[in-house]
N, C-alpha and C positions, 0 to 999 in steps of 0.2 A: 459608381460603386454598386455592386450587387450583393445582397444579403440573403443568406440561407438560414432559416429558422426551423428548429424542432419544437413542436408543441406536444407536451406530455399531459394528457387530460383523459379521464375515463368516460366522460360524457360525450357521446357522438354529436349531439346537438351543439354543445359548447365548442367542440373541435371545429365544426362547420362555421359557426358564428365568428369565432376568433380568427380562424384562418382567412375568412373573407375580409375581415377588418384589416388584417395585416397586409394582405395582397392588394389592398386599395392604394397603398403607397408604392410609387414606381421604383424605389430602391430595394424593396423587399420582393425578390423575384421567385422565392421558393419556400414553401412551408410544408415540412413533412410532419407526420402525425404518429404519436405513440399512445397506446391505450393504458399503459402502466409503466412503472419504473424499469421493469425488466426490458420491455421493448425500447425504452428510451436509451438505456445503456448500450444495447446491441446496435441501435441505429447511430449513436454517437461514434462508436468504434468504426463503423463502416463509412459514414457520410461526413464526419468532422464538420458539423454545422458551425455557424458563427455565433449563434445565440440559442439558449435553451429557455423556453417558457415552461414552468413546472408547477403543476398542482401538487398540494401536499397530501390530499386524501385520494388514494388510488388503490385498487386491488392488487394482490400478489406481492408487489414490491412498492411500498408507498413513497411519496415524494421526499420525505425526510431522509429515509435510508438511501435513496438514490442520490440526493444532494451530498450526503456525507461521503459516499463512495466516490462520486465524481470530483469532489473537492480534493481528495487524496490522489486520485488516479488520472482523471481527465479534466484538468482545470478548464472550465469553460464559463464565459459570462452567463449568469443564470438570473432570470427574473421569476420570482415566486408569484404565482397568480392563484390565490386560494381564497376560499370562503372564510378561513380562520384568520382572525385579526392577530397581529403579532403580540399585542398586549395580553391576549388570553392564553398565550403559550407558556409552557414551562420555561424557567430561566435558562436551563441548559440548552433547550431547543432554540431559544432566542439567541444565545451566544453562538450556536452553530450557524444560524441563519444570517448572522452578521456578515458572513462571507458572500452572501447573495448581492448582486448588483442593485436590485430593487425588489420591493415587496408591495404588490398591488392587491388590495382586497377586492374580491368580486362583489359587485353591487347586488343588493337584494331586490326581489321583485321579479317581474317577467324578464327573462334573459334577453329576448329580442328587443325589448324596449330599454332595458337598463344597461346592457353591455356597451352599446355605442357611446355611452357617457364616459367610459374609460378608454375609448379608442385612441384619442390623441395622446394620453399619458402612456399607453402601452406602446404605441409606435415610437414615441420619443425615446423611451427606454431601450427599445430594440435598436434604434439607430445609434445611440450612444454605446450600447453593449457591443455592437459590431466593430466600432472603432477601437474599443478596448481589446477585443480579440486580436486585431491586427498587431497590437503592440506587445502581446504576451511574450513572444520569443525574444524580442529586443530587451524587454524588461528583465527577463530571467537571465539573459547573458550579462547584463550590467550588474545584477546582483552577484553572479558567480565571479566576475572579474574583481568586484570590490572586496571579496574575501581575502584576507592576508594569508598567503600560503606559508609565511614564516610562523604562523600560529600552530603548525603541526608540532606536537610535543611527544617525546617518548617518556612515558611515565616509569618511575622506579616502582618496585613491587612493595615498597614499605609505607604506602599511604595509610594513615591511621583512619580507621572507621569508628566514629564516635558512637553511632547507633547501628546495631546489626540489622541487616535487611531480613525481613520476614517474608514468607515462612521459612522454616529450617530447610537446609539443602536435602535434595534427594541423595540417598547413599549410593556410592559407586560400587557396582558389583565387580568382583574379580573375574575377569574373562581372559582366558589364555590368548596370547597374541596369535592372530590368524594371518593367513596369506593375503597381503594387500597388493593391489596393482598400481596404486597411486596414493598421493596425499588426499585428504578430504577437506572440503570447505563447508562450514555450516553457518547460516545467517539467520538472525532473529530480528523481527521488526513489528511495529504496530502502527499507530497513527502516523500518516505521512509516508508509510512504507512503499506502497505501490509506485508512486512517482520516483522515489529514491532507488528502488530496485531496478526500474526501467533505465534510469540514468547510468547505473553501474553495469548491468548485464548486457546492455547494447554494445559495450566495448569489449566483451569477452569473445575471443575468436572461435570459429567453428571447431578447430582442432585442439581445443582446450583439454589438457590431459587429466584433469581432476573432476570428480563428481561434486556437485553443489546441492546441498539440501537446505531448504528454507522453510521456516515457520513465519507466516504472516497472520496476524490476528484479524481474520475476516470469516464470514459465514460461508457455507458451501457454495451457494450461488455465485457470490462475488469472487471466490477463489477460482471457480471455473472460468469466469470472465477474465480474471487477471492472467491465468495460465494461457488462454488464447491470445490475449493481447501481447504478452511478453514473447510468446513463441513467434508472433508475426514480425516483431521488430528486432529480435535477437538472432545472431548467427548460430549460437549454440542451441541445442534442442531443449525446450522447456515443456514439462509435463506434470500432471498430477499422477503419482504412481499408484499401482494396485498393491493391496496387502500381500506381502511375501515376495515382492519384486526384488530381483538382485540389483545391487548398486553397481553401475558401470561408469567408467570414466567418460567425461565429455557430455554429461547430462545434467540438467537442472531439475530437481525434484521438489515440487511445491506441496507442502502438507495440505491435505484437504480440510476444509472448514468443518468444525464440529467434532473432530476426532484428533487424538494425539498421534504423533509420529515418532518412532524411535528406530535406532539401528540395532540389529541383532546379528549374531554369528550363526550361520546355518550352513552345514556341510563345509566348514572351514572358510566360508566366504561371507562378506557383508551383505545383508538383505535389509529391506524396509518392512517394519511392522506398523500397521495402522490399526488403532484399537480405540474403543470407547471406554472411558473411565472418568473419575471425578476430575473437575477442573484443578489445575495446579497454578498457584498464584492468581486464582480467579479466572484463569484462561484455559481454553480448550479450542485449538491446540495450544500447548505451552512450549515456549522456547527452551525452558529448563529441561523438559523431558527429552527433547532432541539433543541438547548440548551435553547432558550427562551421559547419554548413550554413546555419543561420539567419543567422549573421553574414555569410556569403557572399551569400545571396540577398536577405534583407530589410534587411541592413546596419543603419543607425541607427534603423530603424523596428521594432526588436526589444526586447522586454522578456524577459529571462532570469530564471528563478526556480529556486533550488536549495533543496530541502526535505530533511527528515530522511533519514538514510541512512548506511550504513557505507562507509568508504573515501574515495577522492578523485575518483571519476568525476564529471565535470561542472565541476570547478573551472577547468580550462584553457579549456573552452568558454565559460564565463561570462566569463572574462577577455577572450576574443576579442570577445564581444558588447560589453563595456564599451569596449574599445580602438577599436572602429569607431563609437562614439558612441551605442550603445544604452543602455537602462536595465537595471540588475541588482539583484536581491534575493537575500539568503540568509536562511533562517529562523533566528531567534534560538535560542540554547542553551536558553532558558527553556521553550520549547514543543517542542523536538526530542525525539523518542523516542531517536534515536541522533544525537549531534552530531558526525558525521564529515564528510560531504560539505560541509555549510555551513561547518564549521570550516576545511576545506581552502581554500574560496573566500575566506573572511575573511583567512586567513594570506597568501594570494596578492595580496590587495588587489583582488580581482575583483568584490566586492559593494559597490555604492554605498550600499545600504541594508541594514540588519539589522532584520528585523521579526518579531514573534511571528506565528504562523500565522493567528490570528484577525483580523489587520489586513491580510492580503495581498489578500483579495478586494476590499476597498474601493479599494485602490491599483490593482488590475487594472481595475476599472470606470472609474476616473478616466483611466487610461492609454489604454484602448481608445477613449475619446471624442476623443482628440487627433487633429487633422487630419493626414492623410498628406502 
């Protein structure tokens, strides 16, 4: 067994000491190095290591932000190796770090004298982590097969909402019907979204006849990484659009982080507007902003899809799409990492269909072929 490790650590001296410790074991054959979270993410995309050793305190992109992104996007066995003791961390941080395979506190004192004291613990954790990595695909396949496909439910539109979802909906502007080349698909997601988007979009063929617009709650740096990653594994073209770009069939447009994205009519054709404004539903970009604009411009030629995520962003926008005659889907609780946004839509009666995520791509393909 040969094990490849990525060590993310901002101290050059510590990188040298730890990598030498790891390479002293004959099964650990390769240790790559990253100086911060940004480099770690880029190297994981390219190298697909077996194990990540991650410091929490790093410049540019810290370890906590990196771990959160990787947990959603590139699940990899991760060992936290930090000077911060878990007991001293905020409760929300502790909860997030529960997903790490191990948490080893760096010893105090002279590194060259103290670090060898944790060598055996670190190597043991790396060996175990590598075994877990080999079982990831098998485990995920078993989870997928265990989901009861009969649980797919078509909801009636008369579900009672006991408590209205706040804030109030964005008003729909009356826009004359414009010339459309195809149907439109809009997708909104948050926590757990990157992994789910990848599983859905990888099944979309290159000749897909509809445009797909997506809002994923992530910052600008991570959206760039997500766009690159999806474009590499998908047959269909995936990109982050420019402001004012025309919407064309057969493209996936990811809203950039930190800005809202909406659809506008320009010269009788649909275009993308990217703009800075106040957060909506505490989110920027907001799913509701995109969904309401889709209902305004594409009207009943819209399929709205709400995937895993925390909060209620997108529920009112999905309702607007449904009310104007479009099709609407919310991901089922069985496959959601966080059943927040889809639950809000279901409570509101905004979702005509509740589907597990592995059935959504086939519905999208069928919908895209419908004549405008």
